[in-house]
N, C-alpha and C positions, 0 to 999 in steps of 0.2 A: 243578600243581595247586598252585599259591598254601596256603601250607599255614593263614594268615591266612581261610581262600574254605571253610567248608565246604557245600557243597552238600546240604539238606535238603528233605525232605518230610511235614511232616507232619497228619494229621485228627488228627480223636477218637481214635479206634482203633489206627492204622497210623502209623508212620514208622517213616521211610526217609534213612540216614544215605548219605553217598558216602564211607566210611570205612573204618575194619577196629579193630575194640576190641585192646588193648594189652595187656601182660601186667596190669597198675593195670587193666585195663576201663574205658580213658580211649577216648575217640573217632576217631582219629587220621586227618585226609585222607588219601585216598586216589582216586586216578581211574579204577581199575580193580575194588574190590570197593565192596559195598554192602551195610549192614548193617541188618535189620528186625527193628525192636518191633514187635510186635503185642499186644495193649490194658493201654500204659502204667498205666494204673491199676488193672483188675485190674474191671473195670465188666462182662467177663463168665465163666459157668464154661468153661473149654476141656475137653477132653478132645481125648488125645493126636490122632486119626481128623480130630477139626474144624482142628487144626494144624496136622497134617500138608497138608490142605487146601488153605491158606492159606498153605503154603512151598510147594505146584506149581504156583497162580497168580502167586504171584509169582516164580517159574523162569517160568513160561508167560508173563510179559507184559514179563516182561527180557528171553526170548529174541524176544519177536514186537516189541523193540524193539530187540534188534543191530545194530549199521553207524549207529547215532542216534548223535549225541555228543549229550556228557550233562549236559541243563541242570535248570533247576530244574523248569521247563516239562515235557519226560520223567518227571521224578522225579513231576511235582505228577498228572499225567495215570494215571502207576503207583499213585499212594496213595492219587488219587479213586477207580479200581477192585478195588484191595480194600477200599477203606470199604465202597463198594455190595457185593461177594461178602461182609463180614462180617454186613449188613444180612441176603445172604441167606441165610445162615448162622440166623440169629438166627431168621427167618421161619420157616424151616423142622424147626425146633424143633436144632437139632445142635450150637446152645452155648443158653445161659441167662443171663437178667440174673445175677448175681452181688448178690443182697438186703442179703449182710454188707459189699457197698465202702465206701471211705472215703464217698463222697458220692453216693446212687441218682438218679443224673439218665437218665431212662429218653427217649438221642438219637435210640433206632434205632427206637418208637415203646412204648407201653404193653406191662408185660407180659401176656401172657393169663395169663387166673386161668382153669383148671379146675373148671366145675361141678360140686358134691359127688351 
């Protein structure tokens, strides 16, 4: 892969890079490794179970597209599918908005407030 060319997909809550992290935490383009960054702005409160669901969904989507060329389009499709999956986790109350987040942006819909 051309080192100047970093294939990536970025949505609000999912970032996928065709790269691996080096020992200094820098992304190094790689044509056989995908790196997943979930909720980089900490908009949600996560538990380990919900995170593992996203990783498993990511693995399933990557497996389903194995054999296809690694292109911007294919990465964006996986990223978009994962973004929808994160929305379903929020709607099922498996994750919740982080009300202490740097920016309160209810991009997946307004938070539910339980009546007393």
